[in-house]
C-alpha positions as CSV (number, residue, x, y, z in Angstrom):
1,X,-9.3,4.6,10.6
2,X,-9.7,5.1,6.8
3,X,-7.2,6.4,6.2
4,X,-5.6,7.7,9.3
5,X,-4.4,4.3,9.7
6,X,-2.3,4.6,6.6
7,X,-1.3,8.0,7.5
8,X,0.2,6.6,10.7
9,X,2.0,3.8,9.1
10,X,3.8,6.4,6.3
11,X,4.8,8.4,9.0
12,X,6.2,5.5,10.8
13,X,8.0,4.5,7.7
14,X,10.0,7.6,7.3
15,X,10.9,7.7,11.1
16,X,12.8,4.3,9.9
17,X,13.8,5.3,6.7
18,X,15.7,8.3,8.8
19,X,17.9,5.7,10.2
20,X,18.5,3.4,7.0
21,X,20.2,3.8,3.9
22,X,18.1,4.6,0.9
23,X,19.1,4.3,-2.7
24,X,16.3,6.7,-3.7
25,X,14.7,9.8,-2.7
26,X,11.1,9.3,-1.0
27,X,8.3,11.3,-1.2
28,X,5.6,10.6,1.3
29,X,2.0,12.0,-0.3
30,X,-1.5,12.4,1.8
31,X,-4.3,12.9,-0.8
32,X,-7.8,13.4,-0.5
33,X,-11.1,12.8,-2.6
34,X,-10.2,9.2,-3.5
35,X,-13.5,7.7,-1.8
36,X,-15.6,10.6,-4.0
37,X,-13.7,8.9,-7.2
38,X,-11.7,12.0,-7.6
39,X,-8.3,10.8,-7.5
40,X,-7.2,13.1,-9.8
41,X,-7.6,15.4,-7.5
42,X,-4.9,14.4,-5.3
43,X,-3.2,11.3,-6.3
44,X,-2.6,11.9,-10.1
45,X,-1.6,15.5,-9.6
46,X,0.7,14.6,-6.9
47,X,2.0,12.0,-9.5
48,X,2.3,14.2,-12.4
49,X,4.5,17.0,-10.0
50,X,6.4,14.3,-8.5
51,X,7.0,12.0,-11.7
52,X,8.0,8.9,-9.2
53,X,10.1,6.2,-10.6
54,X,7.7,3.9,-8.2
55,X,4.6,4.4,-6.4
56,X,3.4,2.6,-3.3
57,X,-0.3,3.4,-2.3
58,X,-1.4,3.0,1.1
59,X,-5.0,2.0,1.8
60,X,-7.4,0.5,4.2
61,X,-9.2,-3.0,3.5
62,X,-11.7,-4.6,5.0
63,X,-11.1,-6.9,8.2
64,X,-13.4,-9.7,9.1
65,X,-16.3,-9.2,11.1
66,X,-19.6,-10.6,11.6
67,X,-21.8,-11.5,8.5
68,X,-19.1,-10.6,6.5
69,X,-18.0,-12.9,3.7
70,X,-14.7,-14.4,4.8
71,X,-13.2,-14.5,1.0
72,X,-13.5,-10.7,0.8
73,X,-11.9,-9.6,4.4
74,X,-9.0,-9.9,6.1
75,X,-7.9,-10.9,9.4
76,X,-6.8,-8.3,11.8
77,X,-3.1,-8.6,13.6
78,X,-2.2,-11.2,10.9
79,X,-0.4,-8.5,9.1
80,X,-0.4,-5.8,6.0
81,X,-2.4,-7.1,3.0
82,X,-0.5,-6.8,-0.3
83,X,-2.6,-6.7,-3.2
84,X,-1.6,-8.4,-6.7
85,X,-3.5,-8.2,-10.0
86,X,-3.7,-6.2,-13.3
87,X,-3.6,-2.7,-11.5
88,X,-0.4,-3.6,-9.8
89,X,2.9,-4.2,-11.1
90,X,4.1,-7.6,-10.5
91,X,7.6,-7.3,-9.5
92,X,6.7,-4.5,-6.4
93,X,4.1,-6.7,-5.4
94,X,6.7,-10.4,-5.6
95,X,9.5,-7.9,-3.9
96,X,6.8,-6.5,-1.1
97,X,5.9,-10.7,-0.6
98,X,9.8,-11.6,-0.4
99,X,10.9,-8.7,1.7
100,X,7.9,-10.0,4.3
101,X,9.0,-13.3,4.2
102,X,12.4,-12.4,4.6
103,X,11.4,-10.0,7.3
104,X,9.7,-13.5,9.3
105,X,6.8,-10.9,9.0
106,X,2.8,-12.0,8.9
107,X,1.0,-10.8,5.7
108,X,-1.9,-11.5,3.8
109,X,-2.4,-11.5,-0.2
110,X,-5.1,-9.9,-1.5
111,X,-5.8,-10.7,-5.3
112,X,-7.5,-8.2,-7.3
113,X,-9.2,-9.2,-10.8
114,X,-9.4,-5.5,-11.8
115,X,-9.4,-1.7,-10.9
116,X,-8.5,-2.0,-7.0
117,X,-10.8,1.3,-6.4
118,X,-8.0,3.1,-4.7
119,X,-5.5,5.9,-5.6
120,X,-3.2,3.0,-7.3
121,X,-5.4,3.0,-10.4
122,X,-5.3,6.8,-10.8
123,X,-1.2,6.7,-10.2
124,X,-0.5,3.6,-12.2
125,X,-1.9,5.5,-15.5
126,X,-0.5,9.2,-14.5
127,X,1.9,10.2,-17.4
128,X,3.7,7.4,-19.4
129,X,2.8,5.1,-16.2
130,X,4.4,4.3,-13.1
131,X,4.9,1.2,-11.4
132,X,2.6,1.1,-8.3
133,X,2.0,-1.1,-5.7
134,X,-0.9,-1.2,-2.9
135,X,-0.7,-2.4,0.4
136,X,-3.5,-2.3,2.9
137,X,-4.3,-2.5,6.7
138,X,-7.0,-4.6,7.7
139,X,-10.2,-2.2,9.3
140,X,-13.3,-4.2,11.2
141,X,-16.2,-1.8,10.6
142,X,-15.0,0.3,7.6
143,X,-17.2,3.4,7.0
144,X,-18.7,3.6,10.9
145,X,-17.9,5.5,14.0
146,X,-16.4,2.4,15.6
147,X,-13.4,1.5,12.8
148,X,-10.9,-1.3,14.6
149,X,-7.4,-1.4,13.1
150,X,-4.9,-3.5,14.8
151,X,-1.3,-1.4,16.0
152,X,0.7,-4.2,15.3
153,X,-0.7,-4.3,11.7
154,X,0.1,-0.8,11.3
155,X,3.8,-1.0,12.6
156,X,4.5,-4.2,10.7
157,X,3.2,-2.2,7.5
158,X,5.7,0.7,8.3
159,X,8.2,-2.0,8.8
160,X,7.7,-3.6,5.6
161,X,7.8,-0.3,3.6
162,X,11.2,0.9,5.1
163,X,12.9,-2.7,4.4
164,X,11.3,-2.5,0.7
165,X,12.3,0.8,-0.2
166,X,15.9,0.4,1.7
167,X,16.6,-2.3,-1.1
168,X,15.1,-0.3,-4.0
169,X,18.1,-0.4,-5.8
170,X,18.0,-4.2,-6.5
171,X,14.7,-4.2,-8.3
172,X,14.4,-4.6,-11.9
173,X,10.6,-2.8,-12.8
174,X,11.3,-4.1,-16.5
175,X,8.5,-6.0,-17.8
176,X,8.5,-9.7,-18.9
177,X,6.0,-11.8,-21.3
């Protein structure tokens, strides 16, 4: 499931966007080497090549499972996980949360105190900086042969992304003190 669940959500998002008005060009990129700490081989290279105005990074996060601390995991079938923290542009995370609420979609929030450990950090600092958001799919038993994800979470993530992208023309990415 790591990271096939997110690739499935990305493909489904592109299908949904094909039927919607969207104000921006949308690029879908699948990268490699993030887990090996080599995001610069995929994420940074893609960010430099495309030079996006905004990036949304998809990755899995740990789902609830026996013996795992509750404060470090997220529930299966309770919606996508929206990250907040210094590695994430506040306007992007706030708009994702607002969009999920408008869609009456369940979602979960993951506070990140620092580096997310995902491609988001590599993309955020690429070039002169790229406003970045991070969304996750909870996966139980990550990095084992029995990884488990919820199809409903994957579909919800795709619907959230498509709705978010279709309304990007009203998003203010300027920083405020």
